[in-house]
Structure formats: C-alpha cells, structure tokens
BADOKE-203579 format. One line per field, with one value per residue (C-alpha): x, y, z negated; chain; residue number from 1. Coordinates in steps of 0.2 Angstrom, whole numbers, plus 5000, padded with zeros to 4 digits. Layout:
<nodes>
x: X|... .
y: Y|... .
z: Z|... .
pami: A|... .
bado: NUM|... .
</nodes>
This chain:
<nodes>
x: 5129|5143|5161|5166|5183|5197|5207|5222|5213|5204|5220|5227|5211|5210|5228|5230|5213|5218|5237|5240|5257|5254|5251|5267|5277|5268|5272|5291|5291|5281|5290|5304|5307|5299|5282|5285|5280|5264|5260|5263|5252|5238|5240|5240|5227|5215|5218|5221|5208|5196|5200|5197|5180|5176|5182|5171|5156|5159|5161|5142|5135|5147|5133|5121|5122|5118|5136|5136|5117|5116|5130|5121|5103|5104|5117|5109|5093|5086|5085|5103|5109|5100|5106|5124|5123|5115|5130|5142|5134|5132|5151|5155|5144|5152|5169|5165|5162|5179|5187|5178|5185|5203|5203|5209|5225|5234|5227|5234|5251|5250|5247|5257|5270|5263|5247|5238|5221|5224|5229|5216|5209|5204|5193|5190|5182|5189|5199|5186|5172|5183|5187|5169|5165|5178|5173|5155|5160|5170|5154|5144|5158|5160|5141|5139|5152|5145|5128|5136|5138|5149|5163|5167|5170|5181|5190|5194|5201|5211|5219|5222|5230|5242|5247|5250|5261|5271|5273|5280|5292|5298|5301|5308|5320|5325|5329|5338|5349|5353|5357|5369|5377|5380|5381|5391|5376|5364|5369|5368|5351|5344|5351|5343|5327|5327|5330|5321|5309|5291|5282|5267|5268|5270|5276|5292|5300|5288|5275|5260|5265|5265|5246|5241|5251|5242|5226|5235|5241|5223|5216|5230|5222|5205|5195|5191|5173|5171|5178|5168|5152|5157|5160|5144|5152|5167|5168|5165|5163|5160|5177|5188|5184|5188|5204|5208|5205|5216|5230|5229|5229|5247|5253|5247|5257|5272|5271|5270|5284|5296|5292|5297|5313|5319|5315|5324|5339|5340|5335|5341|5325|5332|5337|5319|5312|5323|5314|5302|5291|5286|5270|5258|5247|5260|5272|5271|5275|5289|5297|5297|5304|5318|5321|5323|5335|5346|5347|5352|5366|5372|5373|5380|5366|5365|5352|5340|5341|5338|5323|5317|5319|5310|5296|5294|5294|5281|5270|5269|5265|5251|5245|5244|5235|5223|5218|5217|5205|5194|5194|5190|5176|5169|5168|5162|5149|5142|5146|5138|5123|5120|5120|5108|5096|5097|5093|5076|5062|5060|5041|5046|5055|5053|5060|5075|5080|5075|5089|5094|5098|5116|5109|5114|5103|5104|5091|5099|5116|5110|5100|5116|5126|5114|5116|5135|5135|5124|5135|5150|5141|5136|5154|5162|5154|5167|5153|5161|5145|5144|5162|5161|5145|5154|5169|5157|5148|5165|5168|5151|5156|5173|5167|5152|5163|5172|5156|5151|5167|5165|5147|5153|5167|5155|5142|5153|5151|5132|5135|5144|5132|5117|5126|5121|5135|5141|5156|5165|5162|5171|5189|5194|5185|5191|5177|5189|5200|5186|5180|5198|5197|5181|5187|5204|5196|5183|5196|5207|5192|5187|5204|5204|5187|5191|5207|5197|5185|5198|5210|5199|5194|5213|5215|5200|5190|5174|5164|5173|5172|5153|5151|5161|5149|5133|5137|5133|5118|5111|5114|5107|5091|5089|5091|5079|5066|5068|5066|5051|5043|5047|5039|5024|5023|5025|5011|5000|5004|5001|4984|4979|4983|4973|4958|4959|4960|4946|4933 .
y: 4478|4489|4482|4483|4490|4479|4484|4489|4500|4508|4512|4519|4530|4536|4540|4550|4559|4565|4567|4583|4585|4604|4605|4596|4608|4623|4618|4616|4633|4642|4635|4623|4609|4618|4613|4595|4599|4606|4591|4580|4590|4591|4572|4567|4578|4580|4569|4552|4554|4560|4545|4533|4541|4539|4522|4517|4526|4517|4500|4502|4512|4507|4497|4512|4526|4541|4543|4558|4558|4540|4543|4558|4552|4540|4548|4565|4567|4567|4586|4589|4576|4585|4602|4595|4588|4604|4614|4601|4601|4620|4622|4609|4617|4634|4626|4616|4632|4638|4622|4621|4638|4633|4616|4624|4630|4613|4608|4623|4620|4602|4606|4623|4622|4638|4645|4654|4656|4675|4677|4667|4682|4672|4678|4694|4685|4689|4676|4677|4671|4657|4652|4651|4641|4628|4627|4624|4611|4603|4603|4595|4582|4577|4576|4565|4554|4553|4548|4532|4525|4523|4515|4531|4540|4526|4525|4544|4541|4526|4535|4550|4540|4531|4548|4555|4539|4543|4562|4556|4544|4558|4571|4558|4552|4569|4574|4558|4561|4579|4572|4559|4571|4585|4577|4591|4603|4592|4599|4617|4614|4607|4622|4634|4624|4624|4643|4650|4664|4660|4664|4671|4690|4694|4677|4671|4655|4654|4641|4652|4665|4651|4647|4651|4636|4625|4630|4626|4609|4604|4608|4597|4582|4585|4574|4559|4564|4563|4546|4540|4545|4531|4518|4508|4504|4494|4476|4470|4488|4486|4477|4483|4502|4506|4496|4505|4522|4518|4512|4527|4539|4533|4532|4550|4556|4547|4554|4572|4570|4560|4573|4588|4580|4575|4591|4600|4589|4592|4610|4627|4635|4652|4650|4645|4660|4671|4666|4681|4672|4659|4662|4650|4650|4643|4636|4617|4620|4632|4621|4606|4617|4622|4604|4600|4615|4610|4592|4599|4609|4594|4584|4598|4597|4608|4622|4611|4596|4607|4614|4597|4591|4605|4603|4585|4589|4604|4595|4579|4589|4598|4581|4575|4590|4590|4572|4576|4590|4578|4565|4577|4586|4569|4563|4579|4582|4566|4561|4576|4577|4558|4562|4576|4566|4551|4563|4567|4555|4551|4556|4574|4576|4560|4566|4574|4558|4546|4534|4529|4512|4515|4519|4537|4552|4558|4572|4579|4578|4588|4601|4603|4605|4618|4629|4628|4633|4647|4654|4652|4661|4675|4677|4678|4695|4704|4712|4719|4716|4698|4694|4702|4693|4676|4680|4683|4667|4658|4667|4661|4643|4643|4641|4631|4618|4615|4614|4597|4589|4597|4590|4572|4572|4579|4566|4552|4551|4550|4536|4527|4531|4525|4509|4510|4498|4484|4487|4472|4478|4495|4497|4506|4498|4510|4523|4536|4535|4537|4552|4559|4557|4567|4581|4582|4584|4597|4607|4607|4612|4626|4633|4633|4641|4654|4659|4660|4672|4682|4685|4697|4706|4709|4716|4727|4718|4719|4714|4697|4695|4698|4686|4672|4673|4675|4660|4646|4656|4658|4640|4634|4644|4639|4621|4622|4631|4617|4603|4612|4612|4593|4590|4599|4589|4573|4577|4581|4565|4555|4564|4560|4542|4541|4549|4537|4522|4529|4536 .
z: 5576|5570|5567|5549|5544|5537|5521|5531|5543|5529|5519|5535|5538|5520|5519|5535|5532|5515|5518|5528|5537|5539|5520|5516|5528|5521|5503|5508|5516|5502|5487|5492|5480|5466|5474|5468|5451|5457|5468|5453|5441|5455|5458|5440|5433|5449|5464|5456|5442|5456|5467|5452|5449|5467|5467|5453|5460|5477|5468|5463|5478|5493|5501|5502|5515|5504|5497|5484|5483|5478|5465|5457|5459|5444|5434|5434|5443|5461|5461|5455|5468|5482|5476|5476|5493|5500|5493|5501|5518|5518|5515|5528|5541|5540|5540|5556|5565|5561|5565|5582|5586|5582|5591|5608|5599|5598|5615|5624|5615|5621|5639|5641|5627|5618|5611|5626|5617|5616|5634|5644|5653|5668|5682|5673|5658|5641|5631|5617|5629|5636|5618|5614|5629|5626|5608|5613|5625|5610|5600|5613|5617|5598|5596|5612|5606|5588|5594|5602|5585|5569|5579|5589|5572|5566|5583|5582|5564|5569|5584|5573|5560|5571|5579|5562|5558|5574|5568|5551|5560|5572|5558|5546|5559|5564|5546|5542|5557|5551|5533|5540|5553|5540|5522|5516|5518|5508|5491|5498|5506|5489|5479|5491|5490|5471|5469|5484|5479|5479|5495|5485|5480|5462|5457|5449|5444|5429|5431|5427|5440|5453|5449|5467|5473|5461|5470|5487|5480|5475|5492|5500|5492|5500|5512|5500|5499|5518|5520|5505|5514|5527|5514|5519|5535|5528|5527|5509|5504|5485|5483|5497|5498|5479|5481|5497|5489|5474|5485|5497|5483|5478|5496|5499|5484|5489|5507|5500|5488|5499|5513|5503|5497|5514|5522|5507|5509|5528|5531|5525|5519|5519|5537|5541|5532|5542|5558|5560|5572|5558|5548|5540|5555|5567|5553|5558|5576|5572|5559|5571|5585|5573|5568|5586|5589|5574|5581|5598|5590|5580|5596|5607|5619|5635|5636|5647|5636|5620|5629|5633|5615|5608|5620|5615|5596|5599|5610|5600|5585|5595|5601|5583|5577|5591|5587|5569|5573|5583|5570|5556|5566|5571|5553|5544|5558|5553|5535|5525|5537|5534|5515|5517|5528|5515|5501|5507|5511|5530|5529|5527|5544|5553|5570|5561|5552|5566|5571|5588|5594|5588|5570|5572|5568|5585|5584|5568|5576|5591|5581|5571|5587|5593|5577|5577|5596|5592|5578|5590|5604|5593|5586|5603|5607|5596|5586|5570|5560|5565|5562|5544|5541|5546|5535|5520|5524|5523|5506|5500|5504|5496|5479|5484|5492|5476|5465|5472|5466|5449|5448|5453|5440|5427|5431|5428|5409|5411|5424|5410|5396|5406|5409|5428|5431|5419|5410|5416|5434|5430|5437|5421|5406|5393|5391|5383|5397|5409|5400|5401|5420|5421|5409|5419|5436|5429|5421|5437|5448|5435|5435|5455|5455|5442|5451|5468|5460|5450|5465|5475|5459|5455|5473|5471|5485|5476|5491|5492|5473|5474|5489|5480|5465|5476|5487|5474|5468|5486|5491|5474|5475|5493|5489|5475|5486|5499|5486|5479|5496|5497|5480|5486|5502|5493|5481|5495|5504|5488|5485|5503|5500|5484|5493|5507|5495|5484|5496 .
pami: A|A|A|A|A|A|A|A|A|A|A|A|A|A|A|A|A|A|A|A|A|A|A|A|A|A|A|A|A|A|A|A|A|A|A|A|A|A|A|A|A|A|A|A|A|A|A|A|A|A|A|A|A|A|A|A|A|A|A|A|A|A|A|A|A|A|A|A|A|A|A|A|A|A|A|A|A|A|A|A|A|A|A|A|A|A|A|A|A|A|A|A|A|A|A|A|A|A|A|A|A|A|A|A|A|A|A|A|A|A|A|A|A|A|A|A|A|A|A|A|A|A|A|A|A|A|A|A|A|A|A|A|A|A|A|A|A|A|A|A|A|A|A|A|A|A|A|A|A|A|A|A|A|A|A|A|A|A|A|A|A|A|A|A|A|A|A|A|A|A|A|A|A|A|A|A|A|A|A|A|A|A|A|A|A|A|A|A|A|A|A|A|A|A|A|A|A|A|A|A|A|A|A|A|A|A|A|A|A|A|A|A|A|A|A|A|A|A|A|A|A|A|A|A|A|A|A|A|A|A|A|A|A|A|A|A|A|A|A|A|A|A|A|A|A|A|A|A|A|A|A|A|A|A|A|A|A|A|A|A|A|A|A|A|A|A|A|A|A|A|A|A|A|A|A|A|A|A|A|A|A|A|A|A|A|A|A|A|A|A|A|A|A|A|A|A|A|A|A|A|A|A|A|A|A|A|A|A|A|A|A|A|A|A|A|A|A|A|A|A|A|A|A|A|A|A|A|A|A|A|A|A|A|A|A|A|A|A|A|A|A|A|A|A|A|A|A|A|A|A|A|A|A|A|A|A|A|A|A|A|A|A|A|A|A|A|A|A|A|A|A|A|A|A|A|A|A|A|A|A|A|A|A|A|A|A|A|A|A|A|A|A|A|A|A|A|A|A|A|A|A|A|A|A|A|A|A|A|A|A|A|A|A|A|A|A|A|A|A|A|A|A|A|A|A|A|A|A|A|A|A|A|A|A|A|A|A|A|A|A|A|A|A|A|A|A|A|A|A|A|A|A|A|A|A|A|A|A|A|A|A|A|A|A|A|A|A|A|A|A|A|A|A|A|A|A|A|A|A|A|A|A|A|A|A|A|A|A|A|A|A|A|A|A|A|A|A|A|A|A|A|A|A .
bado: 1|2|3|4|5|6|7|8|9|10|11|12|13|14|15|16|17|18|19|20|21|22|23|24|25|26|27|28|29|30|31|32|33|34|35|36|37|38|39|40|41|42|43|44|45|46|47|48|49|50|51|52|53|54|55|56|57|58|59|60|61|62|63|64|65|66|67|68|69|70|71|72|73|74|75|76|77|78|79|80|81|82|83|84|85|86|87|88|89|90|91|92|93|94|95|96|97|98|99|100|101|102|103|104|105|106|107|108|109|110|111|112|113|114|115|116|117|118|119|120|121|122|123|124|125|126|127|128|129|130|131|132|133|134|135|136|137|138|139|140|141|142|143|144|145|146|147|148|149|150|151|152|153|154|155|156|157|158|159|160|161|162|163|164|165|166|167|168|169|170|171|172|173|174|175|176|177|178|179|180|181|182|183|184|185|186|187|188|189|190|191|192|193|194|195|196|197|198|199|200|201|202|203|204|205|206|207|208|209|210|211|212|213|214|215|216|217|218|219|220|221|222|223|224|225|226|227|228|229|230|231|232|233|234|235|236|237|238|239|240|241|242|243|244|245|246|247|248|249|250|251|252|253|254|255|256|257|258|259|260|261|262|263|264|265|266|267|268|269|270|271|272|273|274|275|276|277|278|279|280|281|282|283|284|285|286|287|288|289|290|291|292|293|294|295|296|297|298|299|300|301|302|303|304|305|306|307|308|309|310|311|312|313|314|315|316|317|318|319|320|321|322|323|324|325|326|327|328|329|330|331|332|333|334|335|336|337|338|339|340|341|342|343|344|345|346|347|348|349|350|351|352|353|354|355|356|357|358|359|360|361|362|363|364|365|366|367|368|369|370|371|372|373|374|375|376|377|378|379|380|381|382|383|384|385|386|387|388|389|390|391|392|393|394|395|396|397|398|399|400|401|402|403|404|405|406|407|408|409|410|411|412|413|414|415|416|417|418|419|420|421|422|423|424|425|426|427|428|429|430|431|432|433|434|435|436|437|438|439|440|441|442|443|444|445|446|447|448|449|450|451|452|453|454|455|456|457|458|459|460|461|462|463|464|465|466|467|468|469|470|471|472|473|474|475|476|477|478|479|480|481|482|483|484|485|486|487|488|489|490|491|492|493|494|495|496|497|498|499|500|501|502|503 .
</nodes>
C-alpha cells in the first residue's frame, strides 16, 4: 500500500522540480535584469497556460496511471496518444543517458571541492572508462531503488526539494547581507544589470534579437509533465493535484523573478563576467564561489576562513545538484516508461508490463537500465563515430521532446468540444479563455521549435538541421510501425478467441 502525498508535499515537489536554480543563475549571467521580461512572457503565454491545461486534464484523469496517454486517448485517438507518448519517452531516454554521464560532476565537487571527472586516471585506466563505470553503477542504483516502490521516488523528490530550499536560503542570505553591507552599490549593480550586453552573439537590446533567450526561458519551466505522470499517487488526486499545479506555477515564477532581482542588486554582473574561469557549464558553482568570496571581503575574513566559506558554498551547491540529479533521474526513468507501458495492452508484452509486489514494472525498468548502460558503455570507448551518432540522436530528440507538449495543448479544445468533462467541473469555465490557453502554448512551442530548426541552418550546419527535421519523422514512423504491429496482434488475438468460442 503506497502512502499518498499531502498537498504541502506536492506543492514542494512540483515547485522544486520545475524551478531550476541553475537556470535562474544562468538567466542573470546571460542577460541580467533584462531577462525578467522574457520570464514574464514565457510564464504568461506558455507556463501558466500550460499548467492550467495540465491541471484541468489531471482533474479528470489524475486517478489513472497513463498520464499523457490517458489525456490524449479520448481527446484525439489511441493511435495519436501512443505516438505522442512514444516521442515523449524516446526523448527522455536519450536525455537520461546524458544525465547519468554527468551525475559524477556534482558528486566529485561535493567530496573533493572540484570537478575531477576529467583527471581520474587511476590504476592506468582512463578517466572516461571510470566515468562510464560510475555512470552505469548509478543506473543500477537508481533502478534498484525505483523497483522498491513509488515511495522511493517521492522520497528522492522530497529530499531534493528540501536541499533546494536550503540552497535558496543560503544564496538569499548571502545576497541580502551584501545589500545591507554595501547599500551604495545597489543602484550601480542594478544599472550594470539593466545595460549589460546580451551573452548571445549577434543580439542587442532589441527584444527580437534576444529570441534565443525566449527559448531558454521556456525550457526553464520544464518538468511539469514528469510530475503529472505521478498524479495517481497523490491523496485526493482529482482535487489536490490540479490545485497544487496552479499554486506551484505562481511560486516558480516568483522564485525566478525575485532571484534575478536580488542577484542583480547584490552583484556586479560585469565583474562576474570578467572571471575567465566562468562558463555556462560551471556557472552555478563559480557564481556561488564568487558570492562567498565577496562576503569574505565584506567581513575582512582571513585567507583560511575565506577558503572555508567558499568550500561550504560550493560543496552545498554540489550536494543540492547531486540530489537534484538523483531525484530527476528517479522520476524520469519511471514516469515516461509507465505511460508507455500503460499505452499498450498488457497482452502484447506481459513480461515487460508485469508489476512486482511494490506495483512497479520491474522487468521494464531493468530492460531500460540495460539499454542505457549499453549506450554509456559504447560511448566510453572514445569512438568518434559513436560520439557523433549520439550527438545526432540528441539533436533528433530536441524537437521530438517539444512536440508532445504541443500536442497536449492542441488537443485541449477537442477535450472541451467532446465534453469529456462536465463544464462545471472545469477549473476555467469560459471556453474562449480555454481556447486562448491552447493557442498561446502552441504558438510559444512553435516559435521555439522553429528557432531550434533555423539556428543550425543559419550557421550552415546542414547535418544538424537535417537531423532536427528527421527526428520527429523517424520516431513518428517507428511509433506508427509499432502501433500497426500491436493492431495486427490484437486482431489475431480476437480472431483466435472467436474461433475458440465458435468451433
């Protein structure tokens, strides 16, 4: 019997899953306070409308375990629902490979105070092989924990959520101390933050030239789909989950906006950018280190105390990111897989969809773990062809990952027209406003997809351009083929039943 989640826990989980501290720091670093307008645009026209759509879908289907498949099956068709879930799962599968190969970075910073993943040449074995071994161990560990039940996933999400709250308190306290210690610098810092050149090449203060940041700000609001796939495990899911989604969406927006404002008031963005060691890959650790050093200067700390303070800031950041990776991998290695399994009848692959005593698809989880480990093992051999192939697979899923969100939003008017849910049960009862939510999300995702496709074309990278276009086509055709095979098998099963009943 699984323990159901309370509203407070659910709001914490949704908020800390969607909200990304690293995205907030990156936004501040890339565009300063100018990023606020893009976060408001993304929130008002994409995230909050999408959250309201998800909330209304979960109000109807939160008690079911198929998530996106259940939403689309009746709104569109079983075939469209399966294709969408297949695209969704495929993109997450590729992403999981990348995440497992990065999980050692925050762990090494936590224990050693620096990233040692490129210098682990122990016992004559290259660092790449060690990285692959640790990544595969992480795959096995996450799978072993997941098979023990839903509560393990929620426990990861809880612990990660509380760690993120701690990081927010740490950064907020540090920045507020700087503001109160140096009030004369606040206006100067804000001026620099408002006038700093865009981090993106060939962009200016004009909004249209900053379109790449619009794409970034949309992705900063990701993760709602994964949490929605766990809605059936919440207490009073039909009433509590939709409410938690709506509350969390506004909390997430508040955290992004307040975070950027506070960092802009307390820090000189020009000074941060002059740090040559800072780049988007290590930005969060570097900015937290600079915050600690600035605090140390404000309090005239000794060299040893400054080092201690910076290590506390860096290592706690690494701890939070390590837990965030674990909770994210725990949820995305189960949620999309569960939806894929639920979108096909059990009779087609009984061993694959069989549940263990903890109500987890253990066989499917281990098969998935084996495939991910195989990919990681192959990529560890430094074969240029395999690396390029994986890069192209990643490109193939970039657009494929956004399409399910587009389909979910586009299906919402059909959900309303077919009156699958009674009007009085809707969160928003005005159909025109609901149609606006759908159109708004679809337009935002279309712009994001169009820019993703146009960017490599503009740079003359025709291989990546072709791969981005090929990805949805390839996964779409593959899903249609699989579904066609299911339909054939279903017809044979039905025919066999008829023959047995009518000898």
